[in-house]
All heavy atoms as TSV, in Angstrom:
chain	resi	resn	atom	element	x	y	z
A	1	MET	N	N	96.558	67.932	187.426
A	1	MET	CA	C	97.642	68.894	187.410
A	1	MET	C	C	97.081	70.279	187.726
A	1	MET	O	O	95.976	70.621	187.337
A	1	MET	CB	C	98.323	68.900	186.042
A	1	MET	CG	C	99.440	69.932	185.949
A	1	MET	SD	S	100.194	70.044	184.324
A	1	MET	CE	C	101.454	68.826	184.529
A	2	ALA	N	N	97.856	71.053	188.415
A	2	ALA	CA	C	97.466	72.413	188.785
A	2	ALA	C	C	97.346	73.300	187.544
A	2	ALA	O	O	97.946	73.035	186.511
A	2	ALA	CB	C	98.486	73.003	189.737
A	3	VAL	N	N	96.573	74.359	187.690
A	3	VAL	CA	C	96.396	75.296	186.579
A	3	VAL	C	C	97.521	76.327	186.555
A	3	VAL	O	O	97.996	76.703	185.492
A	3	VAL	CB	C	95.024	75.997	186.672
A	3	VAL	CG1	C	94.893	77.070	185.608
A	3	VAL	CG2	C	93.915	74.985	186.549
A	4	HIS	N	N	97.961	76.770	187.717
A	4	HIS	CA	C	99.019	77.782	187.792
A	4	HIS	C	C	100.322	77.106	188.155
A	4	HIS	O	O	100.468	76.521	189.229
A	4	HIS	CB	C	98.650	78.855	188.823
A	4	HIS	CG	C	97.423	79.601	188.439
A	4	HIS	ND1	N	96.170	79.231	188.872
A	4	HIS	CD2	C	97.249	80.668	187.631
A	4	HIS	CE1	C	95.281	80.054	188.351
A	4	HIS	NE2	N	95.906	80.938	187.599
A	5	LEU	N	N	101.284	77.184	187.230
A	5	LEU	CA	C	102.553	76.491	187.384
A	5	LEU	C	C	103.711	77.476	187.386
A	5	LEU	O	O	103.643	78.545	186.764
A	5	LEU	CB	C	102.754	75.504	186.233
A	5	LEU	CG	C	101.657	74.468	186.011
A	5	LEU	CD1	C	101.918	73.695	184.735
A	5	LEU	CD2	C	101.555	73.537	187.196
A	6	THR	N	N	104.789	77.100	188.055
A	6	THR	CA	C	106.013	77.889	187.967
A	6	THR	C	C	106.610	77.656	186.583
A	6	THR	O	O	106.285	76.665	185.917
A	6	THR	CB	C	107.027	77.455	189.046
A	6	THR	OG1	O	107.438	76.113	188.776
A	6	THR	CG2	C	106.465	77.591	190.446
A	7	PRO	N	N	107.485	78.539	186.138
A	7	PRO	CA	C	108.135	78.303	184.845
A	7	PRO	C	C	108.852	76.948	184.792
A	7	PRO	O	O	108.847	76.288	183.756
A	7	PRO	CB	C	109.124	79.463	184.726
A	7	PRO	CG	C	108.500	80.556	185.533
A	7	PRO	CD	C	107.843	79.849	186.692
A	8	GLU	N	N	109.420	76.523	185.905
A	8	GLU	CA	C	110.105	75.235	185.958
A	8	GLU	C	C	109.121	74.082	185.763
A	8	GLU	O	O	109.389	73.142	185.011
A	8	GLU	CB	C	110.849	75.062	187.287
A	8	GLU	CG	C	112.005	75.998	187.489
A	8	GLU	CD	C	111.594	77.377	188.016
A	8	GLU	OE1	O	110.407	77.590	188.358
A	8	GLU	OE2	O	112.458	78.262	188.065
A	9	GLU	N	N	107.982	74.147	186.445
A	9	GLU	CA	C	106.968	73.097	186.328
A	9	GLU	C	C	106.396	73.039	184.913
A	9	GLU	O	O	106.200	71.959	184.351
A	9	GLU	CB	C	105.841	73.326	187.334
A	9	GLU	CG	C	106.255	73.156	188.779
A	9	GLU	CD	C	105.224	73.662	189.766
A	9	GLU	OE1	O	104.406	74.553	189.420
A	9	GLU	OE2	O	105.240	73.167	190.909
A	10	LEU	N	N	106.144	74.205	184.334
A	10	LEU	CA	C	105.615	74.259	182.975
A	10	LEU	C	C	106.642	73.741	181.981
A	10	LEU	O	O	106.300	73.004	181.052
A	10	LEU	CB	C	105.183	75.681	182.638
A	10	LEU	CG	C	104.418	75.882	181.338
A	10	LEU	CD1	C	103.184	74.989	181.259
A	10	LEU	CD2	C	104.024	77.340	181.182
A	11	ALA	N	N	107.898	74.094	182.179
A	11	ALA	CA	C	108.966	73.604	181.302
A	11	ALA	C	C	109.062	72.088	181.368
A	11	ALA	O	O	109.232	71.426	180.335
A	11	ALA	CB	C	110.296	74.246	181.683
A	12	ASP	N	N	108.956	71.521	182.554
A	12	ASP	CA	C	108.980	70.066	182.707
A	12	ASP	C	C	107.791	69.423	182.005
A	12	ASP	O	O	107.929	68.392	181.349
A	12	ASP	CB	C	108.992	69.664	184.184
A	12	ASP	CG	C	110.304	69.967	184.877
A	12	ASP	OD1	O	111.326	70.174	184.177
A	12	ASP	OD2	O	110.311	69.989	186.121
A	13	ALA	N	N	106.602	70.031	182.124
A	13	ALA	CA	C	105.399	69.491	181.500
A	13	ALA	C	C	105.496	69.524	179.976
A	13	ALA	O	O	105.014	68.619	179.296
A	13	ALA	CB	C	104.167	70.265	181.962
A	14	VAL	N	N	106.137	70.568	179.454
A	14	VAL	CA	C	106.241	70.750	178.012
A	14	VAL	C	C	107.456	70.027	177.446
A	14	VAL	O	O	107.460	69.615	176.296
A	14	VAL	CB	C	106.297	72.263	177.671
A	14	VAL	CG1	C	106.523	72.488	176.200
A	14	VAL	CG2	C	105.026	72.948	178.116
A	15	GLY	N	N	108.496	69.899	178.248
A	15	GLY	CA	C	109.724	69.254	177.788
A	15	GLY	C	C	110.708	70.210	177.151
A	15	GLY	O	O	111.439	69.839	176.232
A	16	VAL	N	N	110.701	71.460	177.631
A	16	VAL	CA	C	111.636	72.466	177.125
A	16	VAL	C	C	112.344	73.121	178.310
A	16	VAL	O	O	112.089	72.785	179.462
A	16	VAL	CB	C	110.922	73.543	176.274
A	16	VAL	CG1	C	110.288	72.923	175.049
A	16	VAL	CG2	C	109.893	74.291	177.079
A	17	LYS	N	N	113.214	74.065	178.004
A	17	LYS	CA	C	113.944	74.775	179.053
A	17	LYS	C	C	113.092	75.889	179.665
A	17	LYS	O	O	112.235	76.469	179.007
A	17	LYS	CB	C	115.216	75.393	178.482
A	17	LYS	CG	C	116.199	74.378	177.963
A	17	LYS	CD	C	117.391	75.083	177.360
A	17	LYS	CE	C	118.330	74.081	176.731
A	17	LYS	NZ	N	119.423	74.740	176.015
A	18	ARG	N	N	113.379	76.180	180.929
A	18	ARG	CA	C	112.681	77.238	181.661
A	18	ARG	C	C	112.786	78.571	180.940
A	18	ARG	O	O	111.807	79.309	180.813
A	18	ARG	CB	C	113.276	77.337	183.069
A	18	ARG	CG	C	112.749	78.476	183.896
A	18	ARG	CD	C	113.519	78.548	185.224
A	18	ARG	NE	N	113.165	79.720	185.947
A	18	ARG	CZ	C	113.763	80.914	185.802
A	18	ARG	NH1	N	114.748	81.054	184.949
A	18	ARG	NH2	N	113.370	81.948	186.505
A	19	VAL	N	N	113.959	78.893	180.453
A	19	VAL	CA	C	114.185	80.174	179.783
A	19	VAL	C	C	113.329	80.276	178.517
A	19	VAL	O	O	112.866	81.368	178.163
A	19	VAL	CB	C	115.687	80.392	179.487
A	19	VAL	CG1	C	116.213	79.426	178.450
A	19	VAL	CG2	C	115.959	81.828	179.096
A	20	ASP	N	N	113.071	79.150	177.849
A	20	ASP	CA	C	112.227	79.165	176.660
A	20	ASP	C	C	110.775	79.457	177.016
A	20	ASP	O	O	110.069	80.140	176.269
A	20	ASP	CB	C	112.323	77.826	175.919
A	20	ASP	CG	C	113.706	77.591	175.326
A	20	ASP	OD1	O	114.397	78.579	175.017
A	20	ASP	OD2	O	114.083	76.418	175.173
A	21	ILE	N	N	110.331	78.946	178.158
A	21	ILE	CA	C	108.963	79.228	178.625
A	21	ILE	C	C	108.813	80.716	178.908
A	21	ILE	O	O	107.850	81.352	178.476
A	21	ILE	CB	C	108.626	78.406	179.885
A	21	ILE	CG1	C	108.579	76.915	179.555
A	21	ILE	CG2	C	107.324	78.884	180.518
A	21	ILE	CD1	C	107.463	76.514	178.615
A	22	ILE	N	N	109.776	81.283	179.614
A	22	ILE	CA	C	109.722	82.711	179.955
A	22	ILE	C	C	109.780	83.572	178.698
A	22	ILE	O	O	109.021	84.530	178.551
A	22	ILE	CB	C	110.841	83.072	180.946
A	22	ILE	CG1	C	110.586	82.348	182.272
A	22	ILE	CG2	C	110.924	84.584	181.148
A	22	ILE	CD1	C	111.730	82.416	183.253
A	23	ALA	N	N	110.654	83.220	177.767
A	23	ALA	CA	C	110.767	83.976	176.517
A	23	ALA	C	C	109.467	83.916	175.728
A	23	ALA	O	O	109.033	84.918	175.147
A	23	ALA	CB	C	111.919	83.433	175.680
A	24	THR	N	N	108.825	82.760	175.714
A	24	THR	CA	C	107.559	82.610	175.006
A	24	THR	C	C	106.470	83.438	175.673
A	24	THR	O	O	105.666	84.077	174.993
A	24	THR	CB	C	107.151	81.121	174.946
A	24	THR	OG1	O	108.198	80.393	174.296
A	24	THR	CG2	C	105.859	80.942	174.170
A	25	CYS	N	N	106.448	83.451	176.998
A	25	CYS	CA	C	105.477	84.282	177.718
A	25	CYS	C	C	105.652	85.750	177.362
A	25	CYS	O	O	104.665	86.456	177.114
A	25	CYS	CB	C	105.624	84.090	179.228
A	25	CYS	SG	S	104.977	82.534	179.842
A	26	ILE	N	N	106.876	86.206	177.328
A	26	ILE	CA	C	107.150	87.605	176.986
A	26	ILE	C	C	106.715	87.889	175.552
A	26	ILE	O	O	106.041	88.884	175.277
A	26	ILE	CB	C	108.640	87.938	177.189
A	26	ILE	CG1	C	108.975	87.909	178.688
A	26	ILE	CG2	C	108.995	89.285	176.566
A	26	ILE	CD1	C	110.456	87.962	178.993
A	27	GLN	N	N	107.075	86.993	174.636
A	27	GLN	CA	C	106.761	87.194	173.223
A	27	GLN	C	C	105.254	87.191	172.970
A	27	GLN	O	O	104.760	87.964	172.162
A	27	GLN	CB	C	107.431	86.121	172.378
A	27	GLN	CG	C	107.254	86.314	170.900
A	27	GLN	CD	C	108.052	85.320	170.083
A	27	GLN	OE1	O	108.612	84.376	170.617
A	27	GLN	NE2	N	108.102	85.547	168.790
A	28	LEU	N	N	104.523	86.328	173.671
A	28	LEU	CA	C	103.086	86.195	173.427
A	28	LEU	C	C	102.230	87.008	174.389
A	28	LEU	O	O	101.006	87.012	174.286
A	28	LEU	CB	C	102.675	84.718	173.501
A	28	LEU	CG	C	103.323	83.796	172.480
A	28	LEU	CD1	C	102.852	82.367	172.683
A	28	LEU	CD2	C	103.048	84.270	171.061
A	29	GLY	N	N	102.858	87.681	175.353
A	29	GLY	CA	C	102.117	88.514	176.289
A	29	GLY	C	C	101.379	87.741	177.362
A	29	GLY	O	O	100.368	88.214	177.884
A	30	VAL	N	N	101.866	86.552	177.694
A	30	VAL	CA	C	101.252	85.753	178.757
A	30	VAL	C	C	101.831	86.232	180.083
A	30	VAL	O	O	103.044	86.220	180.276
A	30	VAL	CB	C	101.543	84.244	178.559
A	30	VAL	CG1	C	100.987	83.435	179.714
A	30	VAL	CG2	C	100.963	83.769	177.238
A	31	PRO	N	N	100.978	86.660	181.012
A	31	PRO	CA	C	101.501	87.194	182.272
A	31	PRO	C	C	102.072	86.117	183.190
A	31	PRO	O	O	101.595	84.982	183.210
A	31	PRO	CB	C	100.269	87.836	182.919
A	31	PRO	CG	C	99.117	87.113	182.330
A	31	PRO	CD	C	99.529	86.714	180.937
A	32	VAL	N	N	103.112	86.506	183.903
A	32	VAL	CA	C	103.674	85.672	184.965
A	32	VAL	C	C	103.338	86.411	186.253
A	32	VAL	O	O	103.894	87.467	186.531
A	32	VAL	CB	C	105.192	85.484	184.808
A	32	VAL	CG1	C	105.744	84.633	185.941
A	32	VAL	CG2	C	105.520	84.865	183.458
A	33	TYR	N	N	102.375	85.884	187.002
A	33	TYR	CA	C	101.881	86.561	188.192
A	33	TYR	C	C	102.375	85.830	189.429
A	33	TYR	O	O	102.080	84.650	189.608
A	33	TYR	CB	C	100.349	86.612	188.163
A	33	TYR	CG	C	99.746	87.323	189.336
A	33	TYR	CD1	C	99.891	88.698	189.484
A	33	TYR	CD2	C	99.045	86.625	190.296
A	33	TYR	CE1	C	99.342	89.357	190.568
A	33	TYR	CE2	C	98.490	87.274	191.384
A	33	TYR	CZ	C	98.649	88.642	191.512
A	33	TYR	OH	O	98.111	89.282	192.581
A	34	GLN	N	N	103.106	86.542	190.257
A	34	GLN	CA	C	103.684	85.992	191.483
A	34	GLN	C	C	104.452	84.708	191.207
A	34	GLN	O	O	104.367	83.734	191.943
A	34	GLN	CB	C	102.614	85.779	192.551
A	34	GLN	CG	C	102.001	87.072	193.033
A	34	GLN	CD	C	101.010	86.878	194.161
A	34	GLN	OE1	O	100.595	85.763	194.477
A	34	GLN	NE2	N	100.636	87.987	194.777
A	35	GLY	N	N	105.198	84.704	190.103
A	35	GLY	CA	C	106.057	83.572	189.766
A	35	GLY	C	C	105.342	82.371	189.186
A	35	GLY	O	O	105.924	81.300	189.074
A	36	ARG	N	N	104.077	82.539	188.792
A	36	ARG	CA	C	103.317	81.415	188.249
A	36	ARG	C	C	102.659	81.814	186.925
A	36	ARG	O	O	102.333	82.968	186.694
A	36	ARG	CB	C	102.258	80.953	189.229
A	36	ARG	CG	C	102.882	80.436	190.518
A	36	ARG	CD	C	101.953	79.513	191.240
A	36	ARG	NE	N	102.602	78.969	192.417
A	36	ARG	CZ	C	103.137	77.759	192.472
A	36	ARG	NH1	N	103.121	76.986	191.423
A	36	ARG	NH2	N	103.692	77.320	193.575
A	37	ILE	N	N	102.469	80.790	186.087
A	37	ILE	CA	C	101.885	80.972	184.756
A	37	ILE	C	C	100.637	80.114	184.667
A	37	ILE	O	O	100.650	78.940	185.046
A	37	ILE	CB	C	102.890	80.542	183.667
A	37	ILE	CG1	C	104.183	81.349	183.780
A	37	ILE	CG2	C	102.274	80.674	182.274
A	37	ILE	CD1	C	105.343	80.757	183.011
A	38	ASP	N	N	99.568	80.679	184.152
A	38	ASP	CA	C	98.335	79.924	183.920
A	38	ASP	C	C	98.572	79.045	182.695
A	38	ASP	O	O	98.735	79.534	181.583
A	38	ASP	CB	C	97.179	80.889	183.679
A	38	ASP	CG	C	95.848	80.195	183.485
A	38	ASP	OD1	O	95.817	79.136	182.812
A	38	ASP	OD2	O	94.849	80.724	183.985
A	39	ARG	N	N	98.599	77.724	182.912
A	39	ARG	CA	C	98.945	76.822	181.816
A	39	ARG	C	C	97.913	76.833	180.706
A	39	ARG	O	O	98.261	76.698	179.530
A	39	ARG	CB	C	99.180	75.401	182.304
A	39	ARG	CG	C	97.961	74.659	182.721
A	39	ARG	CD	C	98.286	73.207	183.061
A	39	ARG	NE	N	97.116	72.530	183.563
A	39	ARG	CZ	C	96.208	71.950	182.789
A	39	ARG	NH1	N	96.355	71.965	181.489
A	39	ARG	NH2	N	95.158	71.366	183.325
A	40	THR	N	N	96.632	77.021	181.024
A	40	THR	CA	C	95.613	77.062	179.981
A	40	THR	C	C	95.731	78.338	179.151
A	40	THR	O	O	95.550	78.299	177.933
A	40	THR	CB	C	94.197	76.936	180.573
A	40	THR	OG1	O	94.005	77.950	181.555
A	40	THR	CG2	C	93.993	75.572	181.205
A	41	LEU	N	N	96.056	79.450	179.793
A	41	LEU	CA	C	96.278	80.694	179.067
A	41	LEU	C	C	97.518	80.588	178.190
A	41	LEU	O	O	97.530	81.021	177.039
A	41	LEU	CB	C	96.416	81.869	180.043
A	41	LEU	CG	C	96.668	83.243	179.431
A	41	LEU	CD1	C	95.541	83.625	178.477
A	41	LEU	CD2	C	96.822	84.277	180.522
A	42	PHE	N	N	98.578	79.972	178.725
A	42	PHE	CA	C	99.813	79.770	177.965
A	42	PHE	C	C	99.537	78.926	176.726
A	42	PHE	O	O	99.921	79.289	175.623
A	42	PHE	CB	C	100.864	79.091	178.854
A	42	PHE	CG	C	102.175	78.839	178.157
A	42	PHE	CD1	C	103.123	79.840	178.051
A	42	PHE	CD2	C	102.467	77.595	177.622
A	42	PHE	CE1	C	104.327	79.613	177.411
A	42	PHE	CE2	C	103.666	77.354	176.988
A	42	PHE	CZ	C	104.605	78.368	176.883
A	43	GLN	N	N	98.823	77.817	176.901
A	43	GLN	CA	C	98.529	76.935	175.775
A	43	GLN	C	C	97.653	77.642	174.744
A	43	GLN	O	O	97.890	77.529	173.543
A	43	GLN	CB	C	97.852	75.663	176.252
A	43	GLN	CG	C	97.655	74.648	175.143
A	43	GLN	CD	C	97.145	73.316	175.645
A	43	GLN	OE1	O	96.716	73.198	176.789
A	43	GLN	NE2	N	97.200	72.312	174.808
A	44	ALA	N	N	96.657	78.376	175.199
A	44	ALA	CA	C	95.775	79.102	174.282
A	44	ALA	C	C	96.543	80.168	173.502
A	44	ALA	O	O	96.305	80.356	172.305
A	44	ALA	CB	C	94.624	79.740	175.048
A	45	ALA	N	N	97.466	80.840	174.167
A	45	ALA	CA	C	98.266	81.868	173.494
A	45	ALA	C	C	99.162	81.244	172.432
A	45	ALA	O	O	99.296	81.785	171.329
A	45	ALA	CB	C	99.106	82.633	174.512
A	46	VAL	N	N	99.753	80.107	172.754
A	46	VAL	CA	C	100.620	79.429	171.787
A	46	VAL	C	C	99.799	78.947	170.591
A	46	VAL	O	O	100.176	79.166	169.442
A	46	VAL	CB	C	101.367	78.248	172.454
A	46	VAL	CG1	C	102.053	77.381	171.413
A	46	VAL	CG2	C	102.390	78.764	173.452
A	47	GLU	N	N	98.668	78.301	170.872
A	47	GLU	CA	C	97.817	77.798	169.784
A	47	GLU	C	C	97.216	78.937	168.973
A	47	GLU	O	O	97.069	78.834	167.758
A	47	GLU	CB	C	96.719	76.910	170.357
A	47	GLU	CG	C	97.250	75.604	170.908
A	47	GLU	CD	C	96.207	74.793	171.646
A	47	GLU	OE1	O	95.045	75.243	171.756
A	47	GLU	OE2	O	96.560	73.717	172.141
A	48	GLY	N	N	96.866	80.026	169.627
A	48	GLY	CA	C	96.250	81.154	168.945
A	48	GLY	C	C	97.212	82.030	168.182
A	48	GLY	O	O	96.805	82.826	167.344
A	49	SER	N	N	98.474	81.885	168.447
A	49	SER	CA	C	99.456	82.745	167.796
A	49	SER	C	C	99.653	82.385	166.334
A	49	SER	O	O	100.127	83.200	165.553
A	49	SER	CB	C	100.794	82.674	168.527
A	49	SER	OG	O	101.381	81.402	168.333
A	50	ARG	N	N	99.308	81.140	165.980
A	50	ARG	CA	C	99.462	80.642	164.607
A	50	ARG	C	C	100.879	80.776	164.086
A	50	ARG	O	O	101.124	80.879	162.894
A	50	ARG	CB	C	98.497	81.327	163.661
A	50	ARG	CG	C	97.065	81.042	163.965
A	50	ARG	CD	C	96.180	81.675	162.907
A	50	ARG	NE	N	94.800	81.461	163.240
A	50	ARG	CZ	C	94.043	80.568	162.646
A	50	ARG	NH1	N	94.523	79.846	161.690
A	50	ARG	NH2	N	92.798	80.422	163.016
A	51	MET	N	N	101.843	80.782	164.990
A	51	MET	CA	C	103.235	80.829	164.547
A	51	MET	C	C	103.816	79.432	164.647
A	51	MET	O	O	103.264	78.571	165.301
A	51	MET	CB	C	104.043	81.797	165.396
A	51	MET	CG	C	104.183	81.409	166.825
A	51	MET	SD	S	105.075	82.700	167.666
A	51	MET	CE	C	105.576	81.812	169.096
A	52	ASP	N	N	104.909	79.216	164.008
A	52	ASP	CA	C	105.589	77.928	164.078
A	52	ASP	C	C	106.306	77.873	165.414
A	52	ASP	O	O	107.358	78.456	165.592
A	52	ASP	CB	C	106.577	77.789	162.915
A	52	ASP	CG	C	107.290	76.457	162.915
A	52	ASP	OD1	O	106.936	75.561	163.696
A	52	ASP	OD2	O	108.224	76.319	162.119
A	53	PHE	N	N	105.727	77.184	166.386
A	53	PHE	CA	C	106.283	77.131	167.737
A	53	PHE	C	C	107.670	76.525	167.739
A	53	PHE	O	O	108.496	76.845	168.568
A	53	PHE	CB	C	105.332	76.354	168.650
A	53	PHE	CG	C	105.604	76.554	170.108
A	53	PHE	CD1	C	105.691	77.830	170.633
A	53	PHE	CD2	C	105.740	75.481	170.959
A	53	PHE	CE1	C	105.920	78.024	171.979
A	53	PHE	CE2	C	105.966	75.661	172.305
A	53	PHE	CZ	C	106.060	76.945	172.811
A	54	ASP	N	N	107.954	75.642	166.782
A	54	ASP	CA	C	109.282	75.052	166.697
A	54	ASP	C	C	110.323	76.119	166.380
A	54	ASP	O	O	111.475	75.999	166.764
A	54	ASP	CB	C	109.313	73.951	165.643
A	54	ASP	CG	C	110.539	73.072	165.750
A	54	ASP	OD1	O	110.928	72.736	166.883
A	54	ASP	OD2	O	111.097	72.715	164.703
A	55	GLY	N	N	109.920	77.181	165.690
A	55	GLY	CA	C	110.848	78.262	165.402
A	55	GLY	C	C	111.206	79.058	166.645
A	55	GLY	O	O	112.299	79.598	166.756
A	56	VAL	N	N	110.303	79.111	167.599
A	56	VAL	CA	C	110.566	79.811	168.858
A	56	VAL	C	C	111.432	78.950	169.763
A	56	VAL	O	O	112.364	79.418	170.386
A	56	VAL	CB	C	109.243	80.160	169.572
A	56	VAL	CG1	C	109.514	80.767	170.933
A	56	VAL	CG2	C	108.422	81.097	168.727
A	57	LEU	N	N	111.111	77.696	169.838
A	57	LEU	CA	C	111.845	76.770	170.689
A	57	LEU	C	C	112.556	75.751	169.806
A	57	LEU	O	O	112.085	74.652	169.588
A	57	LEU	CB	C	110.894	76.055	171.660
A	57	LEU	CG	C	110.031	76.957	172.520
A	57	LEU	CD1	C	109.087	76.125	173.357
A	57	LEU	CD2	C	110.896	77.810	173.420
A	58	GLU	N	N	113.685	76.133	169.276
A	58	GLU	CA	C	114.408	75.268	168.359
A	58	GLU	C	C	114.720	73.925	169.003
A	58	GLU	O	O	114.942	73.825	170.196
A	58	GLU	CB	C	115.698	75.947	167.919
A	58	GLU	CG	C	115.461	77.174	167.089
A	58	GLU	CD	C	116.740	77.855	166.671
A	58	GLU	OE1	O	117.817	77.261	166.793
A	58	GLU	OE2	O	116.640	78.998	166.229
A	59	ASP	N	N	114.738	72.909	168.161
A	59	ASP	CA	C	115.070	71.540	168.570
A	59	ASP	C	C	114.012	70.901	169.460
A	59	ASP	O	O	114.306	69.953	170.181
A	59	ASP	CB	C	116.428	71.483	169.269
A	59	ASP	CG	C	117.548	72.023	168.399
A	59	ASP	OD1	O	117.498	71.798	167.173
A	59	ASP	OD2	O	118.453	72.659	168.946
A	60	HIS	N	N	112.785	71.395	169.441
A	60	HIS	CA	C	111.710	70.797	170.227
A	60	HIS	C	C	110.546	70.473	169.302
A	60	HIS	O	O	110.350	71.096	168.280
A	60	HIS	CB	C	111.257	71.749	171.342
A	60	HIS	CG	C	112.331	72.027	172.332
A	60	HIS	ND1	N	112.758	71.120	173.256
A	60	HIS	CD2	C	113.093	73.129	172.518
A	60	HIS	CE1	C	113.723	71.641	173.966
A	60	HIS	NE2	N	113.949	72.855	173.552
A	61	ASP	N	N	109.754	69.504	169.710
A	61	ASP	CA	C	108.605	69.062	168.923
A	61	ASP	C	C	107.540	70.161	168.876
A	61	ASP	O	O	107.049	70.579	169.919
A	61	ASP	CB	C	108.029	67.801	169.574
A	61	ASP	CG	C	106.851	67.238	168.805
A	61	ASP	OD1	O	106.545	67.740	167.703
A	61	ASP	OD2	O	106.247	66.282	169.314
A	62	PRO	N	N	107.148	70.628	167.682
A	62	PRO	CA	C	106.139	71.690	167.593
A	62	PRO	C	C	104.726	71.194	167.910
A	62	PRO	O	O	103.823	71.996	168.045
A	62	PRO	CB	C	106.241	72.152	166.139
A	62	PRO	CG	C	106.718	70.942	165.395
A	62	PRO	CD	C	107.640	70.221	166.373
A	63	ASN	N	N	104.547	69.887	168.058
A	63	ASN	CA	C	103.215	69.335	168.294
A	63	ASN	C	C	102.987	68.959	169.751
A	63	ASN	O	O	102.129	68.142	170.047
A	63	ASN	CB	C	103.018	68.101	167.413
A	63	ASN	CG	C	103.100	68.459	165.952
A	63	ASN	OD1	O	102.514	69.443	165.510
A	63	ASN	ND2	N	103.846	67.684	165.193
A	64	TRP	N	N	103.743	69.555	170.656
A	64	TRP	CA	C	103.589	69.232	172.081
A	64	TRP	C	C	102.217	69.662	172.572
A	64	TRP	O	O	101.596	70.537	172.012
A	64	TRP	CB	C	104.677	69.891	172.914
A	64	TRP	CG	C	104.642	71.388	172.879
A	64	TRP	CD1	C	105.304	72.184	172.010
A	64	TRP	CD2	C	103.881	72.257	173.718
A	64	TRP	NE1	N	105.006	73.500	172.256
A	64	TRP	CE2	C	104.134	73.567	173.303
A	64	TRP	CE3	C	103.026	72.035	174.777
A	64	TRP	CZ2	C	103.555	74.666	173.903
A	64	TRP	CZ3	C	102.436	73.137	175.388
A	64	TRP	CH2	C	102.717	74.429	174.940
A	65	GLN	N	N	101.779	69.027	173.634
A	65	GLN	CA	C	100.492	69.354	174.244
A	65	GLN	C	C	100.668	69.365	175.755
A	65	GLN	O	O	101.369	68.519	176.305
A	65	GLN	CB	C	99.459	68.292	173.899
A	65	GLN	CG	C	99.191	68.189	172.423
A	65	GLN	CD	C	97.789	68.630	172.097
A	65	GLN	OE1	O	96.931	68.676	172.952
A	65	GLN	NE2	N	97.561	68.967	170.860
A	66	LEU	N	N	100.019	70.295	176.424
A	66	LEU	CA	C	100.014	70.289	177.881
A	66	LEU	C	C	98.929	69.329	178.354
A	66	LEU	O	O	97.845	69.293	177.789
A	66	LEU	CB	C	99.705	71.688	178.436
A	66	LEU	CG	C	100.764	72.732	178.213
A	66	LEU	CD1	C	100.271	74.075	178.739
A	66	LEU	CD2	C	102.041	72.357	178.920
A	67	HIS	N	N	99.227	68.567	179.367
A	67	HIS	CA	C	98.238	67.609	179.904
A	67	HIS	C	C	97.918	67.969	181.324
A	67	HIS	O	O	98.670	68.376	182.074
A	67	HIS	CB	C	98.774	66.196	179.830
A	67	HIS	CG	C	98.962	65.743	178.420
A	67	HIS	ND1	N	99.873	66.278	177.564
A	67	HIS	CD2	C	98.333	64.796	177.712
A	67	HIS	CE1	C	99.815	65.675	176.390
A	67	HIS	NE2	N	98.883	64.771	176.451
């Protein structure tokens, strides 16, 4: 899988909505450069935030992993 994904591709990989990916990027300060997100940076920011990710993305599994 590519390292730099569009919000749509990342949302599909995670199993959430595109708007939730963008909102999470804004909240955690993950840059969206030329319409793409570094999936490893996104995952590290989510894991490093120590927040309940399920609270950010309601109705989704908080134990998701990017592959």
